[in-house]
MARKOL-456077 format. One line per field, with one value per residue: x, y, z of N, C-alpha, C in turn; residue number from 1. Coordinates in Angstrom, 1 decimal, decimal comma, padded with zeros to 4 digits. Each point is the difference from the previous one (the first is absolute). Layout:
% MARKOL-456077
nu <- c(X;...)
nv <- c(Y;...)
nw <- c(Z;...)
cau <- c(X;...)
cav <- c(Y;...)
caw <- c(Z;...)
cu <- c(X;...)
cv <- c(Y;...)
cw <- c(Z;...)
resi <- c(NUM;...)
//
This chain:
% MARKOL-456077
nu <- c(115,2;-000,9;-000,8;-000,5;000,7;000,5;-000,8;000,2;001,3;000,2;-000,3;000,6;-000,4;000,6;000,9;-000,7;001,3;000,2;-000,6;000,2;001,5;000,2;-000,6;-000,7;001,1;000,5;-000,9;-001,0;000,3;-000,4;000,7;001,2;-001,1;000,8;-001,0;001,5;000,2;001,1;000,0;000,2;-000,9;-000,8;-001,1;-001,3;-000,9;-000,6;-001,3;-000,6;-001,4;000,8;000,7;000,9;000,8;001,0;000,8;000,2;001,2;000,3;000,6;-001,5;000,3;-000,7;-000,4;-000,2;001,2;-000,9;-000,1;-000,6;-000,6;000,1;-000,3;-001,0;000,0;000,6;-000,3;-001,5;000,2;-000,2;-001,2;000,2;-000,3;000,7;-000,3;000,0;-001,2;-000,5;-000,5;001,3;-000,8;-000,2;001,0;-000,3;-001,0;-000,3;-000,5;-001,0;000,0;000,4;-001,5;-000,7;000,7;000,4;-000,9;-000,2;000,6;-000,5;000,2;000,1;000,2;-000,6;-000,7;000,0;-000,2;-000,9;-000,2;001,2;-000,3;000,5;-001,5;000,6;001,5;-000,3;-000,2;001,6;000,7;-001,4;000,2;001,2;-000,6;000,0;-000,2;000,5;-000,3;-000,8;001,1;000,6;000,1;000,7;001,6;-000,5;-000,7;-000,7;000,4;-001,4;-001,1;000,0;000,2;000,8;-001,4;000,8;-000,6;000,4;-001,5;001,0;-000,4;001,1;001,0;000,6;-000,3)
nv <- c(095,0;000,6;-000,6;001,2;000,6;-000,5;000,1;001,1;-000,4;-001,0;001,6;001,0;-001,1;-000,6;001,5;000,0;001,5;-001,3;-001,1;000,7;000,2;-001,3;-000,5;001,0;000,8;-001,2;-000,2;000,2;000,7;-000,1;001,1;-000,8;000,5;-000,5;001,0;000,0;-000,6;000,4;-001,5;-001,3;-000,3;-000,7;-000,8;000,1;-001,6;000,7;-000,8;001,4;000,4;001,1;-000,7;000,2;000,3;001,3;-000,9;001,3;-000,1;000,9;000,6;000,3;-000,8;000,9;-001,7;-000,2;-000,6;-002,1;-000,3;000,0;-000,9;-001,8;000,3;001,1;-001,0;-000,4;001,5;-000,2;-001,2;000,0;000,6;-000,9;001,8;-000,2;-001,6;-001,1;-000,3;-001,5;000,6;-000,9;000,7;-000,6;000,9;000,5;-000,9;-000,7;000,7;-000,1;-001,2;000,6;001,4;-000,3;-000,8;000,8;000,6;-001,1;000,3;001,0;000,4;-001,5;000,3;000,7;-000,3;-000,5;000,9;000,9;-001,2;000,2;000,3;001,4;-000,2;001,2;-001,1;-001,5;000,1;000,7;-001,0;-000,1;001,8;-000,6;-001,1;000,2;000,4;-001,4;-001,2;000,5;001,1;-001,5;-000,1;000,8;000,1;-000,8;-000,1;001,1;000,4;-000,6;001,1;000,5;-001,5;000,0;000,2;-000,6;000,1;-000,2;001,1;000,4;000,0;000,6;-000,9;001,0;-000,3)
nw <- c(090,4;000,2;001,3;000,7;-000,8;000,7;001,2;-001,2;-000,1;000,9;000,4;-000,7;-000,6;001,3;-000,9;001,4;000,1;000,0;001,0;000,2;000,1;-000,2;000,9;000,4;-000,7;000,0;000,9;-000,7;000,5;001,4;001,0;000,8;001,3;000,7;000,3;-001,0;001,2;-000,6;000,9;000,5;-000,1;000,8;-000,7;000,2;-000,5;-000,2;000,8;-000,5;000,7;-000,4;-000,2;-000,6;000,6;-000,5;000,7;000,2;001,4;000,2;-000,8;000,3;-000,8;-001,0;000,3;-000,7;-000,2;000,4;-000,7;000,2;001,1;000,3;-001,4;000,8;000,4;-001,4;-000,6;000,8;000,8;-001,0;000,2;-001,0;-000,7;-001,1;-000,7;-000,3;-000,5;-000,7;-000,9;-000,6;000,3;-001,3;-000,5;001,0;000,2;-001,4;-000,5;001,0;-000,4;-000,5;-000,4;001,5;-001,2;-000,8;000,2;-000,1;-001,8;-000,2;000,7;-000,7;-001,3;000,9;-000,2;-001,0;-001,6;001,0;000,0;-000,5;-000,6;000,0;000,8;001,2;-000,1;000,5;000,7;-000,2;-000,3;001,3;000,8;-000,2;000,5;000,4;001,1;-000,7;000,6;000,5;000,2;-000,3;001,2;000,5;-000,1;-000,4;001,3;000,3;-000,9;-001,0;000,5;-001,3;-000,7;-001,1;-000,7;-001,2;-000,8;-000,9;-000,9;000,1;-000,4;-000,1;-000,8;-000,4;-001,9)
cau <- c(-001,9;-001,1;-001,2;-001,3;000,3;001,1;-001,9;-000,7;001,2;-000,8;-001,9;000,2;-001,2;-001,3;000,4;-000,8;-000,1;001,0;-001,2;-001,1;000,7;-000,1;-001,6;-000,3;000,3;000,1;-000,9;-001,8;-000,1;-000,9;000,1;-001,1;001,1;-000,4;000,6;000,1;001,2;000,5;001,0;-000,2;-001,1;-001,1;-001,2;-001,4;-001,4;-001,6;-000,6;-001,4;-001,6;-000,1;001,1;001,0;001,3;000,9;000,1;001,4;-001,1;-001,8;-000,9;-000,3;000,0;-001,6;001,1;-001,0;-000,1;002,3;000,9;000,7;000,6;001,2;000,7;000,0;000,7;001,6;000,3;000,0;000,6;001,1;-000,7;-000,2;-000,6;-000,4;000,1;-000,8;-000,5;000,0;-001,0;-000,7;-000,6;000,4;001,2;001,1;000,1;001,2;001,4;000,0;-000,1;000,9;001,0;000,2;001,5;000,5;-000,3;000,4;001,5;000,7;-000,1;001,4;000,7;000,5;000,2;001,2;000,7;000,8;000,4;001,0;-000,2;-001,0;-001,3;-000,3;-000,1;-001,1;-001,6;000,5;000,4;-000,7;-000,5;000,5;-000,2;-001,8;001,3;001,1;-001,3;-000,7;000,6;-000,1;-002,1;-000,4;000,9;-000,2;-001,5;-001,4;-000,6;-001,5;-000,8;-001,2;000,1;-000,7;000,0;000,5;-001,0;-000,8;-001,0;-000,1;-000,3;000,4;000,5;-000,9;000,4)
cav <- c(-000,8;000,3;-001,0;-000,4;-000,2;-001,8;-000,9;-000,4;-000,9;-000,8;-000,6;-000,3;000,1;-000,2;001,5;001,2;000,6;-000,3;-000,3;001,0;000,3;-001,0;-000,3;001,2;001,1;-000,4;-000,5;000,5;000,7;001,0;000,1;000,4;000,8;-000,3;000,4;-001,0;000,6;-000,6;-000,1;-000,7;000,3;-000,7;000,0;-000,7;000,1;-000,2;-000,5;000,5;000,1;001,1;-001,3;-000,8;001,3;000,0;001,2;000,2;001,1;000,1;000,3;-001,2;-000,1;-001,1;-000,2;-000,3;-001,6;-000,7;000,1;001,9;000,0;-000,3;000,9;001,6;-000,6;000,1;000,6;000,2;000,1;000,7;001,9;000,7;000,6;000,4;-001,6;-000,2;-001,1;000,0;000,5;-001,3;-001,1;-002,0;000,3;000,8;-000,5;-000,1;001,3;000,4;-000,7;000,3;000,9;-001,4;-001,5;001,2;000,7;-001,2;-000,7;001,4;000,0;-000,9;001,0;001,2;-001,1;-000,8;000,5;000,0;-001,0;000,5;002,1;000,7;000,1;001,6;000,2;-000,2;001,4;001,1;000,1;-000,7;001,4;000,4;-000,4;000,0;002,6;-000,3;-001,0;001,9;000,8;-000,8;000,1;002,0;000,1;-001,2;001,1;-000,8;-000,2;001,7;000,0;-000,7;-000,6;000,2;-001,5;000,4;-000,5;000,9;-000,5;-000,6;-002,2;-000,3;001,8;000,4;-000,6)
caw <- c(000,0;001,1;-000,1;-001,6;-001,4;000,0;-000,1;-001,7;-000,7;000,6;000,1;-001,4;-000,5;000,6;000,6;-000,4;-001,0;-001,6;-000,7;-000,5;-001,6;-000,7;-000,2;000,7;-001,2;-001,6;-000,8;000,7;001,5;000,8;000,8;001,6;001,0;001,2;001,4;001,5;000,5;-000,7;000,9;000,7;000,7;000,1;-000,4;000,0;-001,0;001,3;-000,7;000,5;000,1;-001,3;-001,0;-000,4;000,0;000,2;001,8;-000,1;001,1;000,0;-001,2;-001,1;-001,7;-000,4;-001,3;-001,0;000,5;000,6;-000,7;-000,3;001,4;-000,4;-001,4;001,5;002,2;000,7;-000,8;001,1;000,6;-001,1;-000,1;-001,2;000,4;-000,9;-001,2;-001,4;000,3;-001,5;-000,3;-000,4;001,6;000,4;000,7;000,7;000,8;-000,8;000,3;001,7;000,6;-001,0;001,4;000,6;000,1;-000,4;001,0;001,0;000,3;000,7;001,4;000,8;-000,3;000,3;001,4;-000,1;000,0;001,5;001,4;001,0;000,5;001,5;-000,5;-001,0;-002,1;-000,9;-000,2;-000,8;-000,8;-001,1;-000,2;-001,3;-001,0;000,4;-000,6;-001,4;-000,9;000,7;-000,7;-001,2;-000,9;000,5;-001,8;-000,5;000,0;000,8;-001,0;000,0;001,8;-000,3;-000,8;-001,4;-001,0;-000,6;-000,4;-000,8;-000,5;-001,3;-000,2;-001,5;-000,2;-000,6;-000,5)
cu <- c(-000,5;-000,9;-001,1;000,7;000,5;-001,5;-000,6;000,5;-000,8;-001,7;-000,2;-001,8;-001,0;000,0;-001,3;-001,3;000,0;-001,6;-000,9;000,0;-001,0;-001,7;-000,3;-000,4;-000,5;-001,8;-001,1;000,2;-001,0;001,4;-000,7;001,0;000,2;000,8;000,8;001,8;001,7;000,9;-000,7;-001,5;-000,5;-000,8;-000,1;-000,4;-000,8;-001,0;-001,4;-000,9;000,1;000,9;001,3;001,0;000,8;000,9;001,6;000,1;-001,6;-000,7;-000,6;-000,3;-001,4;000,8;-001,4;000,3;001,8;000,6;000,7;000,0;001,6;001,1;000,9;001,2;001,2;-000,3;000,1;001,8;002,2;000,0;-000,2;-001,8;-001,0;-000,4;-000,6;-000,8;-000,5;-001,4;-001,6;000,2;000,5;001,5;-000,1;000,4;001,6;001,5;000,0;001,3;001,8;001,9;-000,1;000,5;000,4;001,2;000,7;000,9;000,9;-000,2;000,6;001,0;001,0;000,5;001,0;001,8;000,7;-000,7;001,0;000,0;-001,3;-001,0;000,1;000,5;-001,0;-001,2;000,3;000,0;-001,9;-000,8;000,5;-000,1;-001,7;000,3;-000,5;-001,1;-000,8;000,0;-000,1;-002,3;-000,5;000,0;-000,7;-001,6;-001,4;-001,0;-001,0;-000,6;-001,4;001,1;-000,1;-000,5;-000,5;-001,2;-000,5;-001,5;-000,1;-000,4;000,8;001,1;000,1;001,7;000,9)
cv <- c(000,5;-000,9;000,4;-000,5;-001,5;-000,3;000,7;-000,9;-000,8;-001,1;000,4;000,5;000,4;001,0;000,6;001,0;-000,5;-000,9;001,5;001,0;-000,6;-000,8;000,6;001,4;-000,2;-000,1;001,4;000,5;001,0;000,8;000,3;000,6;-000,4;001,0;-000,6;001,0;-000,4;-000,3;-001,9;-000,6;-001,0;-000,3;-001,6;000,2;-000,7;-000,4;000,5;-000,5;000,4;-000,4;000,3;001,6;-000,5;000,9;000,3;001,2;000,0;000,1;-001,7;000,0;-001,0;-000,4;-001,2;-001,4;000,4;000,4;001,7;000,9;-000,2;000,8;001,1;-000,5;000,4;000,7;001,7;-000,6;000,8;001,1;000,6;000,2;000,0;-000,6;000,1;-001,0;-000,6;-000,4;-001,3;-001,2;-001,3;000,0;000,4;-001,8;-001,0;001,2;-000,4;-001,0;-000,5;000,6;-000,1;-000,3;001,1;000,4;-000,7;-000,7;001,5;-000,4;-001,0;-000,1;000,6;-000,4;-000,9;001,2;000,5;-000,6;000,4;001,5;-000,4;000,5;001,1;000,3;-001,0;001,4;000,8;-001,3;-000,9;000,7;000,7;-001,1;000,2;001,7;-000,4;-000,1;001,1;000,5;-000,5;-000,2;001,1;-000,1;-000,4;001,0;-001,0;000,8;000,9;-000,8;-001,3;-000,3;000,7;-001,1;000,9;-000,8;000,3;-001,2;-000,7;-001,6;000,2;000,9;000,4;000,7;002,4)
cw <- c(000,7;000,1;-001,3;-001,1;000,2;000,0;-000,7;-000,8;000,7;-000,5;-002,4;-000,3;001,0;001,4;-000,1;-001,1;-001,8;000,1;000,8;-002,0;-000,7;000,0;000,5;-000,2;-001,4;-000,9;000,8;001,9;-000,1;000,7;001,5;000,2;001,5;001,4;001,3;000,0;-000,9;000,2;000,1;000,3;000,1;-000,4;000,2;-000,8;001,0;-000,4;000,9;-000,9;-001,9;-000,9;001,2;000,7;000,8;001,2;-000,5;000,9;000,8;-001,5;-001,0;-001,4;-000,1;-001,5;-001,0;000,5;000,5;-000,8;-000,9;001,5;-000,2;-000,6;000,8;000,4;-000,9;-000,6;002,2;000,5;-000,4;000,4;-001,2;-000,2;-001,5;-000,4;-001,2;000,8;-001,5;-000,1;000,0;001,9;000,0;-000,2;001,4;001,0;000,0;000,8;001,5;000,2;-000,7;001,4;000,8;000,3;000,2;001,3;001,7;-000,2;000,1;001,4;000,2;-000,8;000,9;001,9;000,3;000,2;001,0;001,1;001,0;000,5;001,4;000,0;-000,8;-001,4;-000,5;000,1;-000,8;-001,7;-000,9;-000,2;-001,5;-001,3;-000,3;-001,6;-001,4;-000,8;000,0;-001,5;-001,7;-000,7;000,1;-001,8;-000,6;-000,7;000,0;-002,3;000,1;001,2;-001,6;-001,6;-000,8;-001,2;-001,1;-001,0;-001,6;-000,2;-002,2;000,0;-001,9;-000,1;-001,4;-001,0;-000,7)
resi <- c(1;2;3;4;5;6;7;8;9;10;11;12;13;14;15;16;17;18;19;20;21;22;23;24;25;26;27;28;29;30;31;32;33;34;35;36;37;38;39;40;41;42;43;44;45;46;47;48;49;50;51;52;53;54;55;56;57;58;59;60;61;62;63;64;65;66;67;68;69;70;71;72;73;74;75;76;77;78;79;80;81;82;83;84;85;86;87;88;89;90;91;92;93;94;95;96;97;98;99;100;101;102;103;104;105;106;107;108;109;110;111;112;113;114;115;116;117;118;119;120;121;122;123;124;125;126;127;128;129;130;131;132;133;134;135;136;137;138;139;140;141;142;143;144;145;146;147;148;149;150;151;152;153;154;155;156;157;158;159)
//
């Protein structure tokens, strides 16, 4: 069994792609595209005079609020380019918390699993793990750019 599969089994419900599939993609979302390299990235949240920005490398992404920036930060760290964001902005903060906790748990379990390995093996293992997470999120997909609103204007059902 490889390290990625072992960590996935240890995390169970806290596996990032599983949270994404069960809690994000099952609700109304809008697609978001991040122009980030498909590798592990350093992502910082900046508070500027113009608002909140997510900085990945030398690229900055303007965010409407801190919760959205925290949510996008996890996916930017992973190198995910196409993701879904909940349309209901009241849910983003709790989901950002959940993703951040899952991110740190994943890294702690990985660090424990490779503590006796060489620095090169640790880096390769981490790269493989993050690539596995990224590929699973890509398979789940980002959905439509604009959510579908299926509302009828009928006040009563006709007999």
